[in-house]
C-alpha positions as CSV (number, residue, x, y, z in Angstrom):
1,M,-139.8,73.1,99.3
2,D,-141.1,76.4,100.4
3,V,-139.7,79.0,98.0
4,S,-140.5,82.0,100.3
5,F,-138.3,80.3,102.9
6,C,-135.4,80.2,100.4
7,R,-135.8,83.9,99.8
8,T,-135.6,84.8,103.4
9,G,-133.2,82.5,105.1
10,V,-131.1,79.7,103.9
11,R,-129.0,79.9,100.8
12,K,-129.9,77.5,98.0
13,Y,-126.5,76.9,96.4
14,P,-123.0,76.0,97.7
15,P,-120.5,78.9,97.9
16,H,-119.4,80.5,94.6
17,Q,-115.7,80.1,93.6
18,V,-114.9,83.7,94.5
19,E,-116.2,83.1,98.0
20,V,-114.2,79.8,98.4
21,E,-111.0,81.6,97.4
22,A,-111.8,84.4,99.9
23,I,-112.3,81.8,102.7
24,Q,-109.1,80.0,101.8
25,Q,-107.2,83.3,102.1
26,K,-108.9,83.9,105.5
27,T,-110.6,87.0,104.3
28,T,-114.4,87.6,104.1
29,Q,-114.0,90.8,102.1
30,I,-114.8,90.2,98.5
31,F,-114.5,93.1,96.1
32,H,-116.5,92.7,92.9
33,K,-116.0,94.9,89.8
34,V,-119.2,96.4,88.4
35,Y,-119.4,98.0,85.0
36,F,-121.5,101.1,84.1
37,P,-122.9,102.2,80.7
38,D,-120.5,105.2,80.5
39,D,-117.6,102.8,80.2
40,T,-116.4,103.3,83.8
41,D,-116.3,100.6,86.5
42,Q,-115.9,100.4,90.3
43,A,-115.2,97.7,92.8
44,F,-117.8,97.0,95.5
45,E,-117.6,94.9,98.6
46,V,-119.9,91.9,98.5
47,D,-120.3,89.1,101.0
48,S,-122.2,85.8,101.0
49,S,-125.3,87.4,102.6
50,T,-125.6,90.3,100.1
51,R,-128.9,90.3,98.2
52,A,-129.2,92.0,94.8
53,K,-131.4,94.7,96.2
54,D,-128.8,95.7,98.9
55,F,-126.0,95.6,96.2
56,C,-128.1,98.0,94.0
57,Q,-128.6,100.3,96.9
58,N,-124.9,100.4,97.7
59,I,-124.1,101.3,94.1
60,A,-126.8,104.0,94.0
61,N,-125.4,105.5,97.3
62,R,-121.8,105.5,96.0
63,L,-122.7,107.2,92.7
64,S,-125.0,109.7,94.6
65,L,-128.1,108.6,92.6
66,K,-131.4,110.0,94.0
67,S,-133.0,106.6,93.9
68,A,-132.2,103.0,93.0
69,E,-135.7,102.4,91.7
70,G,-135.7,100.9,88.2
71,F,-132.0,100.0,88.3
72,S,-130.9,96.4,88.2
73,L,-127.7,94.3,88.3
74,F,-127.1,92.3,85.1
75,V,-124.8,89.3,84.7
76,K,-123.2,88.9,81.2
77,I,-122.1,85.3,80.6
78,A,-121.5,83.7,77.2
79,D,-123.9,85.5,74.8
80,K,-126.6,86.2,77.4
81,V,-127.2,89.2,79.7
82,I,-129.5,88.3,82.5
83,S,-131.1,90.5,85.2
84,V,-130.6,89.5,88.8
85,P,-133.9,89.3,90.8
86,E,-133.7,91.8,93.6
87,G,-134.6,89.3,96.3
88,D,-131.9,86.8,95.4
89,F,-128.5,86.4,97.2
90,F,-126.1,87.8,94.6
91,F,-123.6,84.9,94.7
92,D,-126.4,82.3,94.7
93,F,-127.7,83.7,91.4
94,V,-124.3,83.8,89.8
95,R,-123.6,80.2,90.9
96,H,-127.0,79.0,89.6
97,L,-126.4,80.9,86.3
98,T,-122.9,79.5,85.7
99,D,-124.0,76.0,86.5
100,W,-127.0,76.3,84.1
101,I,-124.8,77.7,81.2
102,K,-122.2,74.9,81.8
103,K,-124.9,72.2,81.6
104,A,-126.6,73.8,78.6
105,R,-123.3,74.0,76.6
106,P,-120.8,71.2,77.3
107,N,-117.6,71.2,75.2
108,R,-117.5,68.9,72.2
109,D,-115.2,66.5,74.0
110,G,-117.7,66.2,76.9
111,T,-115.6,68.3,79.4
112,T,-117.2,71.2,81.3
113,P,-116.4,74.6,79.8
114,S,-115.3,77.4,82.1
115,F,-117.2,80.7,81.7
116,T,-116.2,84.1,83.0
117,Y,-118.9,86.6,83.7
118,Q,-119.2,90.4,84.1
119,V,-121.6,92.3,86.3
120,F,-123.3,95.4,84.9
121,F,-125.5,97.9,86.7
122,M,-128.1,99.7,84.5
123,K,-131.5,101.3,84.3
124,K,-134.0,98.6,83.6
125,L,-137.5,100.0,84.3
126,W,-138.1,103.6,83.1
127,T,-141.5,104.1,84.7
128,N,-140.6,107.3,86.7
129,T,-137.6,108.5,84.7
130,V,-137.7,112.2,83.9
131,P,-134.5,113.8,82.4
132,G,-133.1,116.6,84.6
133,K,-134.5,115.1,87.9
134,D,-131.4,113.0,88.7
135,R,-128.3,114.5,87.1
136,N,-125.9,111.7,87.9
137,A,-128.4,109.0,86.7
138,D,-128.8,111.1,83.4
139,I,-125.0,111.5,82.9
140,I,-123.8,108.0,83.8
141,F,-126.8,105.8,82.7
142,H,-129.7,107.3,80.8
143,Y,-127.7,109.1,78.1
144,H,-125.4,106.1,77.4
145,Q,-128.3,103.6,77.4
146,E,-130.5,105.7,75.0
147,L,-127.8,106.7,72.6
148,P,-127.2,103.2,70.9
149,K,-131.0,102.8,70.4
150,L,-131.1,106.2,68.5
151,L,-128.1,105.3,66.3
152,R,-129.7,101.9,65.4
153,G,-132.6,103.8,64.0
154,Y,-135.4,102.3,66.1
155,Q,-137.3,105.6,66.8
156,K,-139.3,107.9,64.6
157,C,-137.0,110.9,64.3
158,S,-137.3,114.0,62.0
159,I,-134.3,115.5,60.2
160,E,-134.5,118.6,62.5
161,E,-134.5,116.4,65.6
162,A,-131.7,114.3,64.2
163,V,-129.6,117.4,63.6
164,Q,-130.1,118.8,67.1
165,L,-129.4,115.3,68.7
166,A,-126.2,115.0,66.5
167,A,-125.0,118.3,67.8
168,Y,-125.5,117.2,71.4
169,I,-123.7,113.8,70.7
170,Y,-120.8,115.7,69.0
171,R,-120.4,118.0,72.1
172,V,-120.4,115.0,74.4
173,K,-117.7,113.3,72.4
174,Y,-115.5,116.2,71.4
175,G,-116.3,119.1,73.6
176,E,-115.2,122.5,72.0
177,D,-113.1,120.9,69.2
178,T,-115.0,121.3,65.9
179,T,-112.2,120.1,63.7
180,K,-113.8,116.6,63.3
181,L,-116.8,118.2,61.7
182,N,-114.6,119.9,59.1
183,G,-112.4,116.8,58.5
184,Q,-112.3,114.4,55.6
185,S,-113.8,111.5,57.6
186,I,-117.3,113.1,57.9
187,Q,-119.0,110.0,56.5
188,Y,-117.5,107.8,59.4
189,L,-118.3,110.5,61.9
190,L,-122.0,110.6,60.9
191,K,-122.3,107.0,61.9
192,E,-121.6,108.0,65.5
193,L,-124.0,111.0,65.3
194,L,-127.1,110.0,63.3
195,P,-129.7,107.2,63.2
196,Q,-128.4,104.8,60.6
197,D,-131.5,104.9,58.5
198,L,-131.4,108.7,58.1
199,I,-127.7,109.2,57.0
200,K,-128.6,108.6,53.3
201,T,-131.5,111.0,53.3
202,Q,-129.3,114.1,52.8
203,N,-125.8,114.6,51.3
204,L,-122.8,114.7,53.7
205,N,-122.2,118.4,53.2
206,D,-125.8,119.3,54.2
207,W,-125.6,117.2,57.3
208,R,-122.2,118.8,58.2
209,K,-123.6,122.4,57.8
210,Q,-126.8,121.8,59.8
211,I,-125.0,120.0,62.6
212,L,-122.4,122.7,62.9
213,A,-125.1,125.4,63.0
214,A,-126.9,123.5,65.7
215,Y,-123.7,123.0,67.6
216,N,-122.9,126.7,67.4
217,R,-126.3,127.6,68.8
218,D,-125.5,125.8,72.0
219,Q,-122.2,127.6,72.5
220,G,-120.9,127.4,76.1
221,K,-122.8,124.2,77.0
222,T,-120.8,121.5,78.8
223,P,-120.7,117.9,77.6
224,D,-122.9,117.0,80.6
225,E,-125.4,119.7,79.8
226,A,-125.5,118.3,76.2
227,K,-126.3,114.8,77.6
228,I,-129.3,116.2,79.5
229,G,-130.4,118.3,76.4
230,F,-130.3,115.1,74.3
231,L,-132.5,113.2,76.9
232,K,-135.0,116.1,77.2
233,L,-135.5,116.0,73.4
234,I,-136.1,112.2,73.1
235,F,-138.2,112.2,76.3
236,K,-141.0,113.7,74.2
237,W,-141.1,110.5,72.1
238,P,-143.5,107.6,73.0
239,T,-140.5,105.2,72.7
240,F,-138.3,106.9,75.3
241,G,-136.8,104.4,77.7
242,S,-137.8,101.4,75.6
243,A,-136.1,98.0,75.2
244,F,-136.3,97.1,71.5
245,F,-136.6,93.6,70.0
246,E,-136.7,92.7,66.3
247,V,-139.0,89.6,66.0
248,K,-140.7,87.6,63.3
249,Q,-144.4,87.4,64.1
250,T,-146.8,84.8,62.7
251,T,-150.2,85.7,64.0
252,E,-151.2,89.2,62.7
253,P,-151.9,89.2,58.9
254,N,-152.3,93.0,58.9
255,F,-148.9,93.6,60.4
256,P,-145.4,93.1,58.7
257,D,-143.8,89.7,59.3
258,I,-140.8,91.4,60.8
259,L,-141.8,93.6,63.7
260,L,-140.0,95.9,66.1
261,I,-141.4,95.4,69.6
262,A,-140.7,98.2,72.2
263,I,-141.4,97.4,75.8
264,N,-141.6,100.5,77.9
265,K,-143.7,102.2,80.7
266,H,-146.7,102.4,78.3
267,G,-146.8,98.7,77.7
268,V,-145.8,96.5,74.7
269,N,-145.6,98.5,71.5
270,L,-145.7,96.9,68.1
271,I,-143.8,99.1,65.5
272,N,-143.4,98.9,61.8
273,P,-139.6,98.6,61.4
274,V,-139.6,100.6,58.1
275,T,-141.9,103.5,58.8
276,K,-141.2,103.5,62.7
277,E,-145.0,104.0,63.2
278,I,-146.4,102.5,66.3
279,L,-149.1,100.1,65.0
280,V,-150.6,99.3,68.4
281,T,-149.8,99.7,72.1
282,H,-150.9,96.9,74.5
283,P,-151.0,98.4,78.0
284,F,-149.8,96.0,80.8
285,T,-153.4,95.9,82.2
286,K,-154.6,94.2,79.0
287,I,-151.9,91.5,78.9
288,S,-153.2,88.4,80.6
289,N,-150.6,85.8,79.8
290,W,-147.1,85.4,78.3
291,S,-144.4,82.7,77.9
292,S,-141.0,82.4,76.4
293,G,-138.4,79.8,75.3
294,N,-135.1,79.7,73.4
295,T,-136.7,80.5,70.1
296,Y,-140.0,82.2,70.9
297,F,-142.1,84.7,72.9
298,H,-145.9,84.3,73.1
299,M,-148.3,86.8,74.6
300,T,-152.1,86.9,75.1
301,I,-154.0,90.2,75.0
302,G,-157.4,90.4,76.6
303,N,-159.0,87.4,78.3
304,L,-157.6,83.9,77.9
305,V,-160.7,82.5,76.1
306,R,-161.5,85.3,73.7
307,G,-158.3,87.3,73.7
308,S,-155.9,87.6,70.8
309,K,-152.5,86.0,70.7
310,L,-149.2,87.3,69.5
311,L,-146.7,84.6,68.6
312,C,-143.1,85.7,67.9
313,E,-139.9,84.0,66.8
314,T,-136.9,85.5,68.7
315,S,-133.9,84.3,70.6
316,L,-134.4,87.1,73.2
317,G,-137.7,85.8,74.6
318,Y,-136.1,85.5,78.1
319,K,-135.4,89.2,78.1
320,M,-138.9,90.2,76.9
321,D,-140.4,87.8,79.5
322,D,-138.3,89.3,82.3
323,L,-139.1,92.9,81.4
324,L,-142.8,92.3,81.2
325,T,-142.8,90.5,84.6
326,S,-140.8,93.3,86.1
327,Y,-142.9,96.2,84.7
328,I,-146.1,94.5,85.8
329,S,-144.8,93.7,89.3
330,L,-143.7,97.4,89.7
331,M,-147.1,98.5,88.5
332,L,-148.9,96.3,91.1
333,T,-146.6,97.4,93.9
334,T,-147.3,101.0,93.1
335,M,-151.1,100.4,93.0
336,Q,-150.9,98.6,96.4
337,K,-149.0,101.6,97.9
338,H,-151.6,104.0,96.6
339,Q,-154.5,101.9,98.1
340,T,-152.7,101.7,101.5
341,L,-152.2,105.4,101.5
342,R,-155.9,106.0,100.7
343,R,-157.0,103.8,103.6
344,H,-154.9,105.8,106.0
């Protein structure tokens, strides 16, 4: 069967349950709820001919984003969050995914489980993301997607940077109200403000004083300005806009067994999880092959015969695989555009 034909014309799967219900109720209007990283959601009209790319563009238009580039729809089902390929019909993808999950996980008594799913819209590829260029994207997406990575302690961050970032986060959460910083629950508050591996490096009172001083220096800033200030600071780091994966590697004797892998616009970065030092960055142009399964992710750097291999144990291989494929395909598309422009 010609795959390109599926992509352009005929749908590959029978109608999704949501479509069937709409047809039975004699309506072709289906409104689908989409969740955003800032904890808001909106309903969008989708029909059976809606492709993921059009759906993304509709969302970008509604939210007044300057561009939909790098954004993707994600379907969360069971314990997986899977990105929807932009050329796919939205409902086909959901139907295929629910069928696949049902087959993969039958109930103990042999009956078919029913799974509900949620749809998220998020930034996936950060190739051209510069804080301050698209205010709405910064406020709704970039800040809320980068914050959890900071708090998990994945990036190399100095005490001074942590203090300034904590002041921004505090302003976003609590605005002009400083009572929380003077309250008794400071140790719980710090978990919301600082990378987890840094909290113990100073006593609570020192953190409180320094964060309050940094907060007061930014008097008059709005919570939205604080979000952009936060992004502009971490934009200087080589790990800005990364997806992080903790893996067990079995091929590099000179590297720790447990590695942090950051996939971002620079390529695949291997990081020491204790020191946060980047041990090596493999640019996309040097990665010749990769594969993934339920328990692994494998990658070849350099040519297939004499190249080096990186073998990792992880349950998130499918995400690493998809990110690598997507970044490389964006890179190739961009290169083709430049070549076409040069010819003309």
